C-alpha positions in Angstrom: 178.8 41.1 126.7 178.7 40.2 123.0 174.9 40.4 122.9 174.8 43.7 124.7 175.5 45.9 121.7 173.1 44.0 119.5 170.1 44.8 121.7 170.2 48.6 121.2 170.9 48.1 117.5 167.8 45.9 117.0 165.7 48.4 119.0 166.9 51.3 116.8 166.2 49.3 113.6 162.7 48.5 114.9 162.0 52.1 115.7 163.2 53.2 112.2 160.9 50.6 110.6 157.9 51.8 112.6 158.6 55.4 111.7 159.0 54.6 108.0 155.7 52.6 108.0 153.9 55.5 109.7 155.3 58.0 107.2 154.2 55.8 104.3 150.7 55.4 105.8 150.3 59.2 106.4 150.6 60.3 102.8 148.3 57.6 101.7 145.6 58.8 104.1 146.2 62.4 103.0 145.9 61.5 99.3 142.5 59.8 99.8 140.0 62.4 98.5 137.0 63.3 100.6 133.5 62.6 99.3 132.7 65.4 96.8 129.4 67.2 97.3 127.2 67.4 94.2 125.4 70.5 95.5 126.6 73.6 93.6 127.1 76.7 95.7 125.4 79.7 94.1 126.8 83.2 94.2 126.0 86.6 92.7 128.3 85.8 89.8 126.9 82.4 88.7 123.3 82.5 89.8 122.2 83.1 86.2 122.9 79.3 85.5 119.5 78.6 87.0 117.8 80.5 84.1 118.5 77.4 81.9 117.3 73.9 82.5 115.6 72.6 85.7 117.0 73.5 89.1 116.2 73.2 92.8 117.7 75.8 95.1 118.1 75.9 98.9 118.7 79.1 100.9 120.3 78.4 104.3 122.4 80.0 107.0 125.2 78.2 108.9 123.6 79.0 112.3 120.1 77.8 111.3 119.2 74.5 113.1 116.4 73.7 110.6 118.8 74.2 107.7 121.3 71.8 109.3 118.6 69.1 109.7 117.9 69.1 105.9 121.6 69.0 104.8 121.8 65.2 104.6 118.5 65.0 102.7 119.6 67.7 100.3 122.9 65.9 99.6 121.0 62.6 98.9 118.7 64.5 96.6 121.7 66.0 94.8 123.3 62.5 94.3 120.2 61.4 92.4 120.0 64.6 90.4 121.4 62.9 87.3 118.6 60.3 87.4 116.0 63.0 87.9 117.6 65.2 85.3 117.8 68.1 87.6 120.6 70.3 89.0 120.8 71.1 92.8 122.3 74.3 94.3 122.4 76.1 97.6 122.8 79.7 98.7 124.4 80.9 101.9 122.4 84.0 102.8 125.2 85.3 105.1 127.7 85.3 102.3 125.2 86.2 99.5 122.7 88.7 100.9 122.1 90.0 97.4 120.6 86.7 96.3 118.4 86.4 99.3 117.1 89.9 98.4 116.6 88.9 94.8 114.5 85.9 95.8 113.0 87.9 98.7 113.8 85.2 101.3 112.2 85.9 104.6 112.3 82.4 106.2 114.9 79.7 106.5 115.3 77.2 105.0 113.7 78.4 101.7 113.4 76.2 98.6 112.8 77.2 95.0 112.2 75.3 91.8 113.3 76.8 88.5 112.3 75.6 85.0 113.7 77.5 82.0 113.8 80.8 84.0 110.4 80.4 85.6 110.6 80.2 89.4 108.2 78.6 91.9 108.4 78.4 95.7 108.6 74.9 97.1 106.9 74.8 100.5 107.3 71.1 101.4 109.3 69.5 104.3 112.5 69.3 102.3 113.0 65.5 102.8 114.3 63.4 100.0 111.1 61.4 99.3 109.0 64.5 99.0 111.5 66.3 96.8 111.8 63.2 94.5 108.0 63.0 94.2 107.8 66.8 93.6 110.0 66.4 90.5 108.8 63.0 89.2 105.1 63.8 89.5 105.6 67.3 88.3 103.8 68.8 91.3 105.4 72.1 90.6 103.0 72.6 87.7 100.2 73.2 90.2 102.2 76.0 92.0 101.7 79.6 90.9 105.0 80.9 89.4 106.8 84.1 90.4 106.0 86.3 87.5 106.1 90.0 86.8 107.9 92.1 89.4 108.1 89.1 91.7 110.4 87.3 89.3 114.1 87.2 90.5 115.1 88.3 87.0 113.0 91.4 87.1 114.3 94.9 87.5 112.5 95.3 90.8 114.1 92.3 92.3 117.5 93.5 91.0 117.0 96.7 92.9 116.0 94.7 96.0 119.2 92.6 95.6 121.3 95.8 95.6 119.6 97.0 98.8 120.2 93.6 100.5 123.8 93.7 99.4 124.3 97.2 100.9 122.7 96.1 104.1 124.9 93.0 104.3 128.0 95.1 103.8 126.9 97.5 106.5 126.3 94.5 108.8 129.8 93.1 108.2 131.3 96.6 108.8 129.4 96.9 112.1 130.7 93.5 113.2 134.2 94.6 112.2 133.9 97.7 114.4 132.4 95.9 117.4 134.1 92.5 117.3 137.5 93.1 115.6 138.2 96.6 116.8 136.3 96.4 120.1 134.3 99.6 119.6 131.1 99.9 121.6 127.9 99.4 119.6 126.6 103.0 120.2 129.8 104.4 118.8 129.3 102.3 115.7 125.8 103.7 115.3 127.0 107.2 115.7 129.6 106.6 112.9 126.9 105.3 110.6 124.7 108.3 111.3 127.5 110.8 110.6 128.4 108.8 107.4 124.8 108.9 106.2 124.6 112.7 106.7 127.9 113.3 104.9 126.9 111.0 102.1 123.5 112.8 101.7 125.2 116.2 101.6 127.7 115.1 99.0 125.0 113.5 96.9 123.0 116.8 97.0 126.1 118.8 96.1 126.7 116.5 93.1 123.1 116.9 91.9 123.3 120.7 92.2 126.6 120.7 90.2 125.1 118.5 87.5 122.0 120.7 87.2 124.2 123.8 86.9 126.3 122.2 84.2 123.3 121.2 82.1 121.2 124.3 82.8 121.3 126.8 80.0 120.4 130.3 81.2 118.1 132.4 78.9 119.4 135.7 77.4 118.7 138.9 79.3 116.1 140.3 76.9 114.3 137.0 76.8 114.2 136.8 80.5 112.9 140.4 80.7 110.3 139.7 78.1 109.2 136.6 80.0 109.0 138.6 83.2 106.9 141.2 81.5 104.6 138.7 80.0 104.2 137.0 83.4 103.3 140.3 85.0 100.8 141.1 82.3 99.2 137.7 82.7 99.0 138.2 86.4 97.4 141.7 85.9 94.9 140.3 83.4 93.9 137.5 85.7 93.5 140.1 88.5 91.3 142.2 86.3 89.2 139.2 85.4 88.8 138.3 89.0 87.8 141.9 89.9 85.3 142.0 87.0 83.8 138.8 88.1 83.5 140.1 91.6 81.9 143.3 90.4 79.4 141.4 88.3 78.5 139.3 91.3 78.0 142.4 93.4 75.8 144.1 90.7 73.7 141.0 90.3 73.3 140.8 94.1 72.3 144.5 94.3 69.8 144.0 91.5 68.3 141.1 93.2 68.0 143.0 96.4 66.4 145.9 94.6 63.9 143.7 92.9 63.0 142.0 96.1 62.5 145.4 97.8 60.3 146.6 94.9 58.2 143.5 95.0 57.8 143.9 98.8 56.7 147.5 98.3 54.2 146.6 95.6 52.8 143.9 97.7 52.4 146.3 100.6 50.8 148.9 98.3 48.4 146.3 96.9 47.5 145.1 100.4 46.9 148.8 101.4 44.7 149.4 98.4 42.7 146.4 99.1 42.2 147.6 102.7 41.2 151.1 101.5 38.8 149.6 99.0 37.2 147.5 101.7 36.8 150.5 104.0 35.3 152.6 101.2 32.9 149.8 100.4 31.9 149.7 104.1 31.4 153.5 104.1 29.4 153.6 100.8 27.2 150.7 101.6 24.6 152.9 103.6 24.5 155.5 100.8 24.0 152.8 98.2 21.1 151.4 100.2 19.4 154.8 100.3 19.9 155.3 96.5 18.5 151.8 95.9 15.4 152.6 98.0 14.9 155.8 96.0 15.3 154.1 92.7 13.0 151.2 93.6 9.7 153.3 93.4 10.7 154.8 90.0 11.6 151.4 88.7 8.4 149.9 89.9 6.4 152.7 88.2 8.2 152.2 84.9 7.5 148.5 85.3 3.9 149.0 85.8 3.7 151.3 82.7 5.2 148.7 80.5 2.9 146.1 81.9 -0.1 148.2 81.0 1.1 148.8 77.5 1.8 145.1 76.8 -1.0 143.4 78.6 -4.3 143.2 76.6 -7.4 144.7 77.8 -8.9 141.9 79.9 -11.6 141.9 82.4 -10.5 141.7 85.9 -12.5 139.7 88.3 -13.4 141.5 91.4 -13.0 138.6 93.8 -9.8 137.0 92.5 -6.4 138.6 93.2 -4.5 140.2 90.3 -1.7 137.9 89.1 0.5 139.7 86.3 1.8 137.4 83.7 5.5 137.6 83.0 6.5 138.2 79.5 9.7 139.0 77.6 9.2 142.7 78.3 9.0 142.2 82.0 12.2 140.1 81.9 13.9 142.9 80.0 12.7 145.4 82.6 14.1 143.3 85.4 17.5 143.0 83.5 17.7 146.8 83.2 16.9 147.1 86.9 19.7 144.7 87.7 22.1 146.6 85.5 21.3 149.9 87.2 21.9 148.3 90.6 25.3 147.0 89.5 26.2 150.4 88.1 25.3 152.0 91.4 27.5 149.5 93.2 30.4 150.2 90.8 30.2 153.9 91.3 30.3 153.5 95.1 34.0 152.4 95.5 
């Protein structure tokens, strides 16, 4: 009976001791810090840090399997960042859509190298050995940098970042409507369409009000004068056009008249030629008769001239007479030819 009460007491003391040991071990385990990651998360507020020094950035999404496969390699690379003299960062495209638009990220995971504000796209496998060689051997020097409007620091990419930020906010709002509130997807689309129309109308109204505020109307006399000058200019232009059309019409009429006159002259010339040919045909018999009549007279005159010129020579009875041609006979023949040509000219 004496040992009966000691049993429960010892049990209670043992339980208290176990509880105290467990309570002491619990805080010790809670106080032990987790292994701190050396990868710096980049946001829209601190991304300008990559403009100085040498950096390697990784764009990822929590749901991307390929991104998850390279997480351990990226952490190992970050641990050796001090040895390589490089800083390592990462960007969650779901939380930071503006940065994904600034770097124009279209595939995941995406890696970028930055050296004093000059960015280059790293297209390797993303494993530690390849990343280390990329930095130590300075392979990034053979890669074309993103310059001009493609640079993440340019004004164009800043506008692209704003568009991506707006699209990200719209996506989050759509998820809030459909997931949190349980609204159907088509109702969410209708809400966005109505909101877009209202926003466009309000923006147009604001622009009209601003233009009315900055627009200075002209005085009445100046407006009337400008209206009159405008009308006079229009009238002058109309007169010029009409005058040009009249000149064109006149020139066309003159050309037509000239062509008609030329045609008539050609017809008259052809008619005259035909008449001349007919008269020549009619006068050819009469000319033949006159030539026959004139031939005996011409022959008589030719004989007289021959008698005067030729010396008195004895003519042989048996031999035929062969008159010798001289300059006088040639002149007589020329006169005869001239007379014939005159008769032919008088005929038409």
